[in-house]
C-alpha positions in Angstrom: -33.2 8.5 -7.0 -33.8 4.9 -5.8 -31.4 2.1 -6.3 -33.8 0.4 -8.7 -34.0 3.4 -11.1 -31.8 3.0 -14.2 -29.2 5.6 -14.6 -28.9 6.2 -18.4 -26.1 7.6 -20.5 -23.2 6.1 -18.5 -21.4 2.9 -18.3 -22.2 0.1 -15.9 -19.1 0.8 -13.8 -19.9 4.5 -13.7 -23.5 3.6 -12.6 -22.2 1.4 -9.8 -19.9 4.2 -8.5 -22.6 6.8 -8.8 -25.0 4.6 -6.9 -22.4 4.2 -4.1 -22.0 8.0 -4.0 -25.8 8.5 -3.8 -26.1 6.0 -1.0 -23.3 7.7 1.0 -24.9 11.1 0.5 -28.3 9.9 1.6 -26.8 8.2 4.6 -25.2 11.4 5.8 -28.2 13.5 5.0 -30.6 11.2 6.9 -28.3 10.5 9.8 -29.2 11.7 13.2 -27.7 15.1 14.2 -24.0 14.8 14.8 -22.6 15.5 18.2 -21.0 18.9 18.8 -17.4 19.0 18.0 -16.4 20.2 21.5 -18.3 17.2 22.9 -15.7 14.8 21.4 -13.8 13.1 24.3 -10.8 15.0 25.4 -7.3 13.5 25.0 -5.5 12.6 28.2 -3.2 15.4 29.6 -0.1 14.6 31.6 1.9 17.0 33.8 5.3 15.5 34.5 7.4 16.5 37.4 10.9 17.9 36.8 12.3 14.5 37.6 10.0 12.7 35.2 10.8 15.2 32.5 14.6 14.4 32.6 14.4 11.7 29.9 11.7 12.1 27.3 12.0 8.7 25.7 11.9 6.9 29.1 9.0 9.0 30.1 7.0 8.4 26.9 7.9 4.7 26.9 6.5 4.4 30.4 3.3 6.2 29.4 2.9 3.7 26.5 3.3 0.8 29.0 0.7 2.4 31.2 -1.8 2.5 28.3 -1.6 6.1 27.1 -1.6 4.9 23.5 -5.3 4.1 23.9 -5.9 7.8 23.2 -3.9 7.8 20.0 -2.3 11.1 21.0 -1.7 12.7 24.3 -0.9 16.2 25.6 2.0 16.9 27.9 2.2 20.1 29.8 5.9 20.5 30.7 7.2 21.9 34.0 6.9 25.7 34.1 10.7 26.1 33.8 10.7 24.6 30.3 10.7 27.5 27.8 12.9 26.6 24.8 13.7 29.2 22.1 11.8 29.3 18.8 14.0 28.1 15.9 12.4 30.6 13.5 13.5 34.2 14.0 10.6 36.8 14.0 12.9 39.2 12.1 13.9 36.7 9.4 13.4 37.7 5.8 13.9 34.2 4.5 11.1 32.9 2.4 9.4 29.7 3.6 8.0 27.2 1.1 4.3 26.6 1.8 1.3 24.8 0.4 -1.9 26.5 -0.7 -5.1 25.1 0.9 -8.7 25.9 -0.2 -10.8 25.0 2.7 -13.9 24.0 0.6 -11.7 21.4 -1.1 -10.1 19.8 2.0 -12.7 17.1 2.1 -12.3 16.2 -1.6 -8.8 14.7 -1.5 -7.4 17.1 -4.1 -3.5 17.4 -4.3 -2.1 20.6 -2.8 -0.5 23.3 -4.9 2.8 24.6 -3.6 4.1 28.1 -3.2 7.6 27.4 -4.5 8.5 31.1 -4.3 7.9 31.0 -0.6 6.6 33.5 1.9 8.3 35.4 4.7 7.1 35.0 8.3 5.9 38.6 8.3 3.9 38.2 5.1 2.5 34.9 6.4 1.1 36.8 9.4 -0.4 39.5 7.2 -2.2 36.9 5.2 -3.6 35.3 8.3 -7.4 35.7 8.4 -7.1 35.6 12.1 -5.6 39.1 12.1 -8.3 40.5 9.7 -11.7 39.0 9.0 -11.9 36.8 12.1 -9.6 38.9 14.4 -12.3 39.3 17.0 -13.0 35.5 17.4 -9.3 34.7 17.5 -8.4 37.4 20.0 -11.3 36.2 22.3 -10.1 32.7 21.8 -13.4 31.4 20.6 -11.8 28.3 19.3 -15.0 26.2 19.4 -16.8 28.6 17.1 -13.8 28.8 14.7 -13.7 25.0 14.6 -17.4 24.8 13.7 -16.9 27.4 11.0 -14.0 25.4 9.5 -16.0 22.2 9.2 -19.0 24.2 7.7 -16.6 25.5 5.0 -15.3 22.0 4.3 -18.7 20.5 4.0 -20.4 23.4 2.1 -18.4 23.3 -1.1 -20.6 25.9 -2.8 -19.7 28.6 -0.3 -17.2 31.4 -1.1 -13.7 29.9 -1.2 -11.5 30.5 1.8 -7.8 30.2 0.8 -4.9 29.9 3.3 -1.3 28.7 3.4 0.5 26.2 5.6 4.2 25.8 5.9 5.3 22.4 7.1 8.4 20.2 7.5 10.8 23.1 7.4 14.2 21.7 8.3 15.6 23.5 11.3 19.1 23.4 9.9 17.9 25.2 6.8 15.1 27.5 7.9 15.9 27.8 11.6 18.9 28.1 13.8 20.8 25.7 15.9 22.6 28.6 17.7 21.5 29.4 21.2 21.6 32.9 22.7 23.3 33.3 26.1 20.0 33.1 28.0 19.0 30.0 26.1 22.3 28.1 26.4 20.8 25.6 29.0 18.5 24.3 26.2 21.4 23.4 23.9 21.9 20.1 25.7 18.5 19.8 27.3 17.0 16.3 27.0 14.0 17.7 25.2 16.1 19.5 22.6 14.3 18.0 19.5 17.4 18.6 17.4 19.4 16.1 19.5 16.6 13.6 20.2 18.0 11.1 17.8 21.3 10.9 19.8 19.7 9.6 23.0 20.7 6.1 24.0 17.4 5.3 25.5 15.9 5.2 22.0 16.4 2.5 19.3 19.8 3.5 17.9 20.6 6.8 16.3 20.2 8.1 12.8 23.3 10.2 12.5 25.3 7.7 10.4 22.8 6.7 7.7 19.7 8.9 7.7 19.1 12.6 7.4 15.4 12.2 6.7 13.5 15.3 7.6 11.5 14.6 10.8 13.4 11.5 11.6 16.7 13.1 12.6 16.3 16.9 12.1 13.2 18.4 13.5 10.9 20.3 11.2 9.1 23.6 11.9 5.5 24.3 11.0 3.8 27.6 10.6 0.1 27.8 10.5 -2.5 30.5 10.1 -6.2 30.5 10.8 -7.9 27.4 9.1 -4.6 25.9 7.8 -4.7 22.2 8.5 -2.9 18.8 8.3 -4.9 15.8 7.1 -5.6 12.4 8.5 -2.4 10.3 8.6 -0.2 8.2 10.8 3.5 8.9 10.9 6.0 7.4 8.4 6.6 3.7 9.3 4.3 4.3 12.3 7.0 6.2 14.3 6.3 8.2 17.4 6.3 12.0 17.1 6.8 14.9 19.4 5.2 18.2 18.5 6.0 21.3 20.6 4.2 24.6 20.0 6.5 27.6 20.5 4.1 30.6 20.0 0.9 31.9 18.6 -2.7 30.7 18.9 -4.0 27.2 19.4 -4.1 24.1 17.2 -7.0 21.6 17.5 -5.9 18.0 17.3 -8.0 14.9 16.6 -6.7 11.4 17.1 -7.8 7.9 16.4 -6.1 5.2 18.5 -4.4 2.2 16.8 -7.2 -0.2 17.7 -9.7 1.7 15.5 -7.2 2.3 12.6 -8.8 -0.3 10.4 -12.4 0.7 11.3 -11.5 4.3 10.3 -10.0 3.1 7.0 -13.2 1.1 6.2 -15.4 4.0 7.0 -13.3 6.4 5.0 -13.4 4.0 2.0 -17.2 4.0 2.2 -17.5 7.7 2.5 -15.0 8.5 -0.2 -15.8 5.5 -2.5 -15.0 7.3 -5.7 -11.6 8.4 -4.6 -10.7 4.9 -3.4 -11.8 3.4 -6.7 -9.2 5.6 -8.4 -6.6 4.9 -5.7 -7.1 2.0 -3.2 -4.3 3.5 -1.1 -5.7 7.0 -1.1 -5.2 7.7 2.6 -1.4 7.4 2.1 -1.6 10.6 0.1 -2.4 12.7 3.3 -4.7 15.1 1.6 -8.2 14.7 2.9 -10.0 16.0 6.0 -13.0 14.0 7.4 -15.2 15.5 10.1 -14.4 13.8 13.4 -18.0 14.2 14.5 -19.1 12.0 11.5 -16.5 9.4 12.6 -17.7 9.3 16.1 -21.4 9.0 15.0 -20.3 6.0 13.0 -18.5 4.2 15.9 -14.9 5.3 15.4 -13.2 6.4 18.6 -11.8 9.9 18.2 -10.1 12.1 20.8 -9.7 15.9 20.6 -7.7 18.6 22.3 -6.5 22.2 21.8 -2.7 22.5 21.9 -1.5 25.9 23.2 1.9 27.5 23.2 4.3 25.7 25.6 2.4 22.4 25.2 3.6 19.1 23.7 1.5 16.6 21.7 2.9 13.1 21.4 1.5 10.9 18.7 1.7 7.1 19.2 2.5 4.5 16.5 -0.4 3.6 14.2 -2.5 6.5 15.4 -4.3 8.5 12.7 -4.4 12.2 13.5 -5.4 15.5 11.8 -5.5 19.1 13.0 -6.6 22.7 12.4 -4.9 25.9 13.3 -7.1 28.5 15.0 -4.8 31.4 14.4 -1.1 32.0 13.6 1.3 29.6 15.3 4.8 28.2 15.1 5.6 24.6 16.2 8.4 22.1 15.9 8.2 18.4 15.5 10.4 15.3 15.2 9.9 11.6 14.9 11.5 9.1 17.2 11.7 5.4 17.9 11.0 4.3 21.4 11.7 0.6 22.2 8.0 -0.2 21.8 8.0 1.1 18.2 9.8 -1.8 16.5 6.8 -4.1 16.1 4.9 -1.2 14.6 7.7 -0.4 12.2 7.6 -4.0 11.0 3.8 -3.8 10.6 4.1 -0.6 8.6 6.6 -2.2 6.2 4.1 -5.0 5.5 1.5 -2.4 4.6 4.0 -0.5 2.4 5.1 -3.6 0.6 1.5 -4.6 0.0 0.5 -1.2 -1.4 3.9 -0.5 -3.1 3.0 3.2 -3.0 4.9 4.3 0.1 8.7 4.7 0.4 9.8 4.4 4.1 11.9 7.2 5.5 14.5 4.6 6.3 14.7 0.8 6.0 13.3 -0.8 9.2 15.4 -3.9 8.6 18.5 -1.7 8.7 17.3 -0.2 12.0 16.8 -3.6 13.4 20.3 -4.8 12.3 22.0 -1.6 13.5 20.4 -2.0 16.9 21.4 -5.6 17.2 25.0 -4.7 16.2 25.2 -2.0 18.8 23.1 -3.6 21.5 25.7 -3.0 24.2 25.7 0.7 23.5 22.0 1.0 24.2 20.5 1.9 27.5 17.5 -0.3 27.3 15.7 -2.3 29.9 15.8 -6.1 29.9 12.3 -6.5 28.4 13.2 -4.2 25.5 16.5 -6.0 24.9 14.7 -9.4 24.7 12.2 -8.0 22.3 14.9 -6.5 20.1 16.8 -9.8 19.9 13.6 -11.8 19.2 12.8 -9.5 16.3 16.3 -9.8 15.0 16.3 -13.6 15.3 13.0 -13.8 13.4 14.4 -11.4 10.7 17.6 -13.4 10.4 15.8 -16.7 10.0 13.6 -15.2 7.3 16.6 -13.7 5.5 18.5 -17.0 5.6 15.4 -18.9 4.3 14.9 -16.4 1.5 18.6 -16.6 0.5 18.5 -20.4 0.5 15.4 -20.3 -1.8 17.0 -17.8 -4.1 20.2 -19.9 -4.4 18.2 -23.1 -5.0 16.0 -21.4 -7.7 19.2 -20.1 -9.4 20.9 -23.5 -9.6 17.6 -25.2 -10.6 17.3 -22.9 -13.6 20.9 -23.5 -14.6 21.0 -27.3 -14.3 
């Protein structure tokens, strides 16, 4: 149907939206062949020494200063001695809450249905298609082939439905254990113990007094099966995150660096025009997958890697990322605030205030004030301290100005 043809039987607004959808469909159909998924540029991988690995926040902050954030996310392969215990017991009969995912609907932005009854770890494994239908591909670790199959399912909505489950954000203090067996005792106070990351003085203050937000203070476990996935998003208030895979098969990550965030958002709005007409802040819902090859073909920088057990993925502030499990796996993740985060937190608050659809996991202003109050308790370098104080002074001036205006308006109304 050409743009000039009149579409009858619908309103003018519906005609406009349908025309946009047809244009997008034709553009994708007539586009040159997309690149192979495994040809997407690899994320940078870092292999710290035992000495570099002693302080995670100092190490990650140094990587940021060296430009590692240009990849959006990076992979860290820890020293061979680092083998922390998995927080989820293999023998546990506890039921884990999960979300249902229909792969053919993952590109349509539909809300997830939740399995409120929960599923045990053993039943989760039994349901995993990687142990049945696709056992051969998983056991041979043909991850590239499984990845291609996933995107074929996403984009061929008429194919037979593939249904999986994904358990995410499982609080360690509820669904895991903070107790360490005798052989694992060294990890109780290990600097990379995600359960105590919020207490480190080399970060921007600690959350223990005011916040128990999942992921910000207490790490959350995730359990994936073949083809379960997490959708494009950046972390709450653009925080950093650390994701450690304990066991299982791999997980494919895709990342968009901060400098292409807005370009990605514009392209997503073009591709998913109908969804964005209904909700201009649609991406904040975190429920849509977009083929990274399509993004690369349209000029968005995307990086890719396969995370394996024993490996760490660090996501940088303002970086969109999504991922696919290529078999059963258990991972653990936590958010954190390195000194370089503060400017991103303030940026995120401006976005949230403009959209009024996102509630931050904690008030960034509060974090700023708490850090200024306890500045002498923080082990920060001079540059970070200067930045902290400059942010605080700017906030204080803004707060005083707004209070003066509020007071003036109050008295003017009552004169």
